[in-house]
C-alpha positions, 0 to 999 in steps of 0.5 A: 652753926651751918657752914657755908657751901662757899669756901675755899675748899669748896671753891679748889676742889670746883677748879677755880684757883683765886686770881683777885685783888684790891678791887675783885676779892673773890674773882676766881677761875677755872685751872680747865675751862678758864672761866672767871667768876668773883662776887659770890654769896655764902650760901652759892655752891661753887660747883652748881655755879660753875656748870651755870657758866661754863657748861661746857666744860668738862671739869665741872660736868664731872661733879667730881673733885680731882681727889673723888675720880677713877683714874680713867677720868683722871686720864681724859680730864689731863689728856684734854687738858693738855691739846687745850694748851698747846692748841693755844700756844699753837694758835699764839704762833700762828697770830706772832706769824700774822702779825709779823706778815702784817708788819712786811707788808706794810715796810714794803709797801713805804719801800715801794713807795720811795 
C-alpha cells in the first residue's frame, strides 16, 4: 500500500501548522511566511504546494525539515523570522499611532466647531 504524500507528518515537516475548523478541516498555514492553504488531496506534495503558492518563503526554498537543516541554515531562518516578527510588531504599533492621530484630528475639528 502506497503511503499518501500528504499526511500530518509531511505537512508539519513542510512548515505547516494546522488552523482548520469545521468548515475547513484541512486548513494550514506556514509558521514562517503565514501562507494559508486548504483543499489538500492525498497525493499533494506539501513541499511542492508550499513553494508553488509561496515562492519567496525562505523556509520552503530550503526544502528541508528543521531536523535536516545545518546549524547555519537554522540560524538564518530563525533570524529572518525574528526580523519579521519585530517588523510586524512595529507596523502594528505605527498603525495604532496613525489611528490615534486620526481620532485626535476628528476630536479637534469637533471641538473647534463648537
